[in-house]
C-alpha angles and dihedrals in degrees: 000000000000117000109243091215093052117118094227091071116163090224118095131186114246117251117270116230124190120202090252093054094042091051092046090051090054097045104036095069089059090059094039096049091048096245095129097042090059094059114112092250091062097042097081112092117225113239116203123212124200115238118187129190107202096182094054095033104236137116127196137175114239133178106274089226094061121093130219113246131186120244129168110259097012120115089197133001127179126181138178110258093222097045115027088190091076105077145141127203144181128210117187116197113182117225123205113215125200090207132024091225094057093111102031 
């Protein structure tokens, strides 16, 4: 007869699921099995285009469908034509150093 105070009791507590872990367990297989990446919105490959600002001395890759727009204070600003909330910008602020080893 098993001892009820024994640590090897056959009774186990049921698993505890939060709303977040349950939602993740339902959505994660869609991504892992490739269901969502095959939808038309994910089918378009993103083509990147090189942009170089020789004056300020930087280069970046941007989506080729994004357009360059002017904005006060921005050295370069690119945005998606269909969704202006998707954007990437660069601001260059020159810094004058008294000594070249200041940051080394």
